[in-house]
FIMIDREN-953509 format. One record per residue (C-alpha): x, y negated, z; residue in one letter; residue number from 0; chain. Coordinates in steps of 0.02 Angstrom, whole numbers, m for minus. Example, Ala and Ser with C-alpha at 12.3 -4.5 7.8 and 13.67 -1.06 7.14 Angstrom:
2
+--------+--------+--------+------+-----+-------+
|      x |      y |      z | rest |  nr | kette |
+--------+--------+--------+------+-----+-------+
|    615 |    225 |    390 |    A |   0 |     A |
|    684 |     53 |    357 |    S |   1 |     A |
+--------+--------+--------+------+-----+-------+
# end
This chain:
247
+--------+--------+--------+------+-----+-------+
|      x |      y |      z | rest |  nr | kette |
+--------+--------+--------+------+-----+-------+
|    885 |    408 |   m599 |    X |   0 |     A |
|    838 |    398 |   m784 |    X |   1 |     A |
|    721 |    282 |   m877 |    X |   2 |     A |
|    639 |    345 |  m1039 |    X |   3 |     A |
|    568 |    216 |  m1156 |    X |   4 |     A |
|    416 |    235 |  m1267 |    X |   5 |     A |
|    526 |    268 |  m1419 |    X |   6 |     A |
|    611 |    413 |  m1331 |    X |   7 |     A |
|    773 |    326 |  m1285 |    X |   8 |     A |
|    837 |    369 |  m1111 |    X |   9 |     A |
|    954 |    268 |  m1002 |    X |  10 |     A |
|   1030 |    293 |   m830 |    X |  11 |     A |
|    959 |    169 |   m707 |    X |  12 |     A |
|   1039 |     78 |   m563 |    X |  13 |     A |
|    941 |     24 |   m409 |    X |  14 |     A |
|    950 |   m165 |   m385 |    X |  15 |     A |
|    849 |   m159 |   m222 |    X |  16 |     A |
|    691 |    m90 |   m141 |    X |  17 |     A |
|    564 |   m131 |     m7 |    X |  18 |     A |
|    492 |     12 |     94 |    X |  19 |     A |
|    346 |    m93 |    164 |    X |  20 |     A |
|    270 |   m131 |     m8 |    X |  21 |     A |
|    342 |     26 |    m91 |    X |  22 |     A |
|    417 |    m83 |   m229 |    X |  23 |     A |
|    588 |    m70 |   m310 |    X |  24 |     A |
|    689 |   m156 |   m447 |    X |  25 |     A |
|    797 |    m51 |   m563 |    X |  26 |     A |
|    912 |   m100 |   m704 |    X |  27 |     A |
|    958 |    m17 |   m870 |    X |  28 |     A |
|   1083 |    m65 |  m1005 |    X |  29 |     A |
|    965 |    m75 |  m1155 |    X |  30 |     A |
|    942 |   m202 |  m1293 |    X |  31 |     A |
|    786 |   m265 |  m1382 |    X |  32 |     A |
|    665 |   m234 |  m1243 |    X |  33 |     A |
|    496 |   m318 |  m1243 |    X |  34 |     A |
|    446 |   m372 |  m1067 |    X |  35 |     A |
|    269 |   m349 |  m1006 |    X |  36 |     A |
|    158 |   m501 |   m994 |    X |  37 |     A |
|     97 |   m546 |   m821 |    X |  38 |     A |
|    m71 |   m609 |   m772 |    X |  39 |     A |
|   m124 |   m707 |   m618 |    X |  40 |     A |
|   m206 |   m614 |   m475 |    X |  41 |     A |
|   m299 |   m768 |   m421 |    X |  42 |     A |
|   m395 |   m770 |   m584 |    X |  43 |     A |
|   m464 |   m593 |   m561 |    X |  44 |     A |
|   m651 |   m564 |   m549 |    X |  45 |     A |
|   m748 |   m413 |   m485 |    X |  46 |     A |
|   m816 |   m314 |   m633 |    X |  47 |     A |
|   m670 |   m359 |   m744 |    X |  48 |     A |
|   m605 |   m216 |   m854 |    X |  49 |     A |
|   m435 |   m144 |   m803 |    X |  50 |     A |
|   m319 |     m8 |   m865 |    X |  51 |     A |
|   m207 |     98 |   m752 |    X |  52 |     A |
|    m49 |    168 |   m829 |    X |  53 |     A |
|     63 |    304 |   m753 |    X |  54 |     A |
|    115 |    486 |   m756 |    X |  55 |     A |
|    m34 |    570 |   m672 |    X |  56 |     A |
|     14 |    722 |   m571 |    X |  57 |     A |
|    193 |    705 |   m636 |    X |  58 |     A |
|    151 |    800 |   m795 |    X |  59 |     A |
|    278 |    805 |   m937 |    X |  60 |     A |
|    251 |    699 |  m1091 |    X |  61 |     A |
|    199 |    520 |  m1114 |    X |  62 |     A |
|    110 |    409 |   m988 |    X |  63 |     A |
|    m75 |    429 |   m951 |    X |  64 |     A |
|   m198 |    288 |   m968 |    X |  65 |     A |
|   m365 |    271 |   m875 |    X |  66 |     A |
|   m494 |    135 |   m887 |    X |  67 |     A |
|   m601 |     59 |   m752 |    X |  68 |     A |
|   m657 |   m104 |   m674 |    X |  69 |     A |
|   m603 |   m214 |   m529 |    X |  70 |     A |
|   m719 |   m147 |   m393 |    X |  71 |     A |
|   m667 |   m270 |   m258 |    X |  72 |     A |
|   m533 |   m397 |   m213 |    X |  73 |     A |
|   m436 |   m436 |    m54 |    X |  74 |     A |
|   m458 |   m260 |     13 |    X |  75 |     A |
|   m367 |   m200 |    171 |    X |  76 |     A |
|   m325 |    m17 |    198 |    X |  77 |     A |
|   m256 |     59 |    357 |    X |  78 |     A |
|   m103 |    168 |    321 |    X |  79 |     A |
|    m80 |    216 |    505 |    X |  80 |     A |
|   m109 |    144 |    676 |    X |  81 |     A |
|     33 |     20 |    656 |    X |  82 |     A |
|     24 |    m23 |    473 |    X |  83 |     A |
|   m102 |    m97 |    353 |    X |  84 |     A |
|    m94 |   m157 |    174 |    X |  85 |     A |
|   m190 |   m317 |    132 |    X |  86 |     A |
|   m249 |   m416 |    m17 |    X |  87 |     A |
|   m260 |   m260 |   m124 |    X |  88 |     A |
|   m355 |   m241 |   m286 |    X |  89 |     A |
|   m483 |   m100 |   m278 |    X |  90 |     A |
|   m523 |    m10 |   m440 |    X |  91 |     A |
|   m618 |    143 |   m499 |    X |  92 |     A |
|   m486 |    176 |   m635 |    X |  93 |     A |
|   m423 |    350 |   m603 |    X |  94 |     A |
|   m261 |    339 |   m501 |    X |  95 |     A |
|   m183 |    506 |   m458 |    X |  96 |     A |
|    m19 |    563 |   m379 |    X |  97 |     A |
|    119 |    506 |   m498 |    X |  98 |     A |
|     27 |    344 |   m547 |    X |  99 |     A |
|     99 |    251 |   m397 |    X | 100 |     A |
|    215 |    116 |   m464 |    X | 101 |     A |
|    129 |    105 |   m632 |    X | 102 |     A |
|     50 |    m56 |   m695 |    X | 103 |     A |
|   m131 |   m105 |   m679 |    X | 104 |     A |
|   m171 |   m216 |   m831 |    X | 105 |     A |
|   m320 |   m323 |   m883 |    X | 106 |     A |
|   m407 |   m314 |  m1051 |    X | 107 |     A |
|   m276 |   m435 |  m1125 |    X | 108 |     A |
|   m136 |   m317 |  m1080 |    X | 109 |     A |
|    m72 |   m425 |   m940 |    X | 110 |     A |
|     m5 |   m339 |   m785 |    X | 111 |     A |
|   m110 |   m396 |   m637 |    X | 112 |     A |
|    m61 |   m264 |   m509 |    X | 113 |     A |
|     51 |   m118 |   m464 |    X | 114 |     A |
|    m39 |     45 |   m426 |    X | 115 |     A |
|      4 |     90 |   m250 |    X | 116 |     A |
|   m123 |    199 |   m154 |    X | 117 |     A |
|   m270 |    313 |   m168 |    X | 118 |     A |
|   m387 |    375 |    m30 |    X | 119 |     A |
|   m403 |    564 |    m34 |    X | 120 |     A |
|   m579 |    633 |    m68 |    X | 121 |     A |
|   m639 |    458 |   m114 |    X | 122 |     A |
|   m704 |    496 |   m290 |    X | 123 |     A |
|   m565 |    400 |   m376 |    X | 124 |     A |
|   m559 |    241 |   m275 |    X | 125 |     A |
|   m384 |    170 |   m306 |    X | 126 |     A |
|   m288 |     17 |   m249 |    X | 127 |     A |
|   m151 |    m93 |   m319 |    X | 128 |     A |
|    m39 |   m226 |   m250 |    X | 129 |     A |
|    m88 |   m388 |   m333 |    X | 130 |     A |
|     45 |   m455 |   m451 |    X | 131 |     A |
|     63 |   m620 |   m359 |    X | 132 |     A |
|    119 |   m530 |   m200 |    X | 133 |     A |
|    229 |   m414 |   m303 |    X | 134 |     A |
|    318 |   m563 |   m381 |    X | 135 |     A |
|    366 |   m629 |   m207 |    X | 136 |     A |
|    449 |   m461 |   m164 |    X | 137 |     A |
|    532 |   m438 |   m335 |    X | 138 |     A |
|    600 |   m616 |   m341 |    X | 139 |     A |
|    684 |   m593 |   m171 |    X | 140 |     A |
|    759 |   m427 |   m226 |    X | 141 |     A |
|    827 |   m508 |   m385 |    X | 142 |     A |
|    905 |   m649 |   m284 |    X | 143 |     A |
|    983 |   m550 |   m144 |    X | 144 |     A |
|    956 |   m364 |   m170 |    X | 145 |     A |
|    834 |   m351 |    m26 |    X | 146 |     A |
|    679 |   m433 |     47 |    X | 147 |     A |
|    716 |   m563 |    181 |    X | 148 |     A |
|    574 |   m562 |    305 |    X | 149 |     A |
|    563 |   m665 |    462 |    X | 150 |     A |
|    572 |   m564 |    623 |    X | 151 |     A |
|    472 |   m594 |    781 |    X | 152 |     A |
|    549 |   m455 |    881 |    X | 153 |     A |
|    395 |   m355 |    923 |    X | 154 |     A |
|    321 |   m184 |    895 |    X | 155 |     A |
|    149 |   m223 |    822 |    X | 156 |     A |
|     m7 |   m116 |    843 |    X | 157 |     A |
|   m177 |   m149 |    765 |    X | 158 |     A |
|   m316 |   m192 |    888 |    X | 159 |     A |
|   m440 |    m48 |    900 |    X | 160 |     A |
|   m613 |    m38 |    982 |    X | 161 |     A |
|   m538 |     50 |   1134 |    X | 162 |     A |
|   m400 |    m83 |   1150 |    X | 163 |     A |
|   m528 |   m220 |   1133 |    X | 164 |     A |
|   m633 |   m147 |   1273 |    X | 165 |     A |
|   m486 |   m108 |   1386 |    X | 166 |     A |
|   m415 |   m286 |   1376 |    X | 167 |     A |
|   m587 |   m368 |   1368 |    X | 168 |     A |
|   m538 |   m464 |   1213 |    X | 169 |     A |
|   m654 |   m602 |   1149 |    X | 170 |     A |
|   m600 |   m568 |    969 |    X | 171 |     A |
|   m631 |   m419 |    853 |    X | 172 |     A |
|   m462 |   m416 |    766 |    X | 173 |     A |
|   m281 |   m454 |    797 |    X | 174 |     A |
|   m110 |   m376 |    825 |    X | 175 |     A |
|    m67 |   m315 |   1000 |    X | 176 |     A |
|    115 |   m320 |   1054 |    X | 177 |     A |
|    159 |   m141 |   1101 |    X | 178 |     A |
|    341 |   m185 |   1134 |    X | 179 |     A |
|    459 |   m335 |   1139 |    X | 180 |     A |
|    637 |   m325 |   1070 |    X | 181 |     A |
|    755 |   m406 |   1196 |    X | 182 |     A |
|    851 |   m556 |   1133 |    X | 183 |     A |
|    733 |   m602 |    993 |    X | 184 |     A |
|    609 |   m744 |    968 |    X | 185 |     A |
|    452 |   m660 |   1041 |    X | 186 |     A |
|    535 |   m618 |   1206 |    X | 187 |     A |
|    632 |   m778 |   1216 |    X | 188 |     A |
|    470 |   m880 |   1194 |    X | 189 |     A |
|    383 |   m786 |   1334 |    X | 190 |     A |
|    274 |   m664 |   1233 |    X | 191 |     A |
|    240 |   m502 |   1325 |    X | 192 |     A |
|    174 |   m328 |   1294 |    X | 193 |     A |
|    m17 |   m323 |   1281 |    X | 194 |     A |
|    m23 |   m502 |   1217 |    X | 195 |     A |
|   m136 |   m504 |   1061 |    X | 196 |     A |
|    m79 |   m614 |    916 |    X | 197 |     A |
|   m224 |   m688 |    817 |    X | 198 |     A |
|   m143 |   m831 |    719 |    X | 199 |     A |
|     29 |   m882 |    654 |    X | 200 |     A |
|     30 |  m1066 |    610 |    X | 201 |     A |
|   m138 |  m1085 |    518 |    X | 202 |     A |
|   m141 |   m903 |    455 |    X | 203 |     A |
|   m264 |   m783 |    537 |    X | 204 |     A |
|   m182 |   m620 |    590 |    X | 205 |     A |
|   m314 |   m482 |    591 |    X | 206 |     A |
|   m197 |   m333 |    570 |    X | 207 |     A |
|    m16 |   m282 |    544 |    X | 208 |     A |
|    m37 |   m307 |    357 |    X | 209 |     A |
|    m75 |   m492 |    383 |    X | 210 |     A |
|     77 |   m501 |    498 |    X | 211 |     A |
|    189 |   m419 |    367 |    X | 212 |     A |
|    129 |   m535 |    231 |    X | 213 |     A |
|    157 |   m689 |    340 |    X | 214 |     A |
|    335 |   m635 |    381 |    X | 215 |     A |
|    368 |   m604 |    195 |    X | 216 |     A |
|    320 |   m783 |    154 |    X | 217 |     A |
|    411 |   m858 |    305 |    X | 218 |     A |
|    597 |   m815 |    306 |    X | 219 |     A |
|    717 |   m822 |    454 |    X | 220 |     A |
|    734 |   m998 |    520 |    X | 221 |     A |
|    550 |  m1041 |    495 |    X | 222 |     A |
|    462 |  m1130 |    636 |    X | 223 |     A |
|    305 |  m1039 |    690 |    X | 224 |     A |
|    162 |  m1076 |    811 |    X | 225 |     A |
|     95 |   m914 |    886 |    X | 226 |     A |
|    m85 |   m913 |    948 |    X | 227 |     A |
|   m118 |   m763 |   1060 |    X | 228 |     A |
|   m233 |   m697 |   1195 |    X | 229 |     A |
|   m170 |   m647 |   1367 |    X | 230 |     A |
|   m295 |   m594 |   1504 |    X | 231 |     A |
|   m437 |   m660 |   1397 |    X | 232 |     A |
|   m360 |   m832 |   1383 |    X | 233 |     A |
|   m304 |   m910 |   1216 |    X | 234 |     A |
|   m125 |   m975 |   1225 |    X | 235 |     A |
|      5 |  m1043 |   1108 |    X | 236 |     A |
|    196 |  m1040 |   1095 |    X | 237 |     A |
|    319 |  m1104 |    967 |    X | 238 |     A |
|    469 |  m1005 |    905 |    X | 239 |     A |
|    593 |   m991 |    761 |    X | 240 |     A |
|    594 |   m830 |    663 |    X | 241 |     A |
|    752 |   m727 |    666 |    X | 242 |     A |
|    839 |   m607 |    546 |    X | 243 |     A |
|    784 |   m428 |    566 |    X | 244 |     A |
|    928 |   m319 |    630 |    X | 245 |     A |
|    992 |   m178 |    523 |    X | 246 |     A |
+--------+--------+--------+------+-----+-------+
# end
């Protein structure tokens, strides 16, 4: 792995740590006199604000590509598959192509406010970025320990769909259904079962697996959690302590 700077200098890079869920990584190079990027605050973003996406579009040789657009929407959720969703994303119409993933999304002041992460095919250039506040949480944990320490419930989550909602006669539109329980971990020990539908953890609404993942990112092993869930149409609650995720 090699990092090439804007002045043409190249350095071998070492991986400090990575996180497959957010597709973020931290690498290290032995270089002097580097100017760090300035960071903005995602909570200050407004729809319509100018943004600039930087990356290597299509993996072409040469310098980075820059495209301009606006913040089209905030707090977006995109479904990556039946079990996974990404939440609190920045939506932009700045052109984001294969190769741009991992590049910065900056505001008009040059402050990094997001990390380009996803594009929907055949969507006329609608792109998404992880907001910088969420990225900081992941990166800070990697810098401290080399990995991201998420709390672990001990379940296989699955997003509630229309068919699941009808089959279980759920009184709610969204949530995470438990497709499986890992023996010996908090969910099973507390009495949670397959087909239970989690709708809230502490005071945080859980509408999809992305909400669940973000909650576990911000609540490490050892955290006390009140789980609100539906079983047979009845709202119930249990308390548990999050565990470490097994290797």
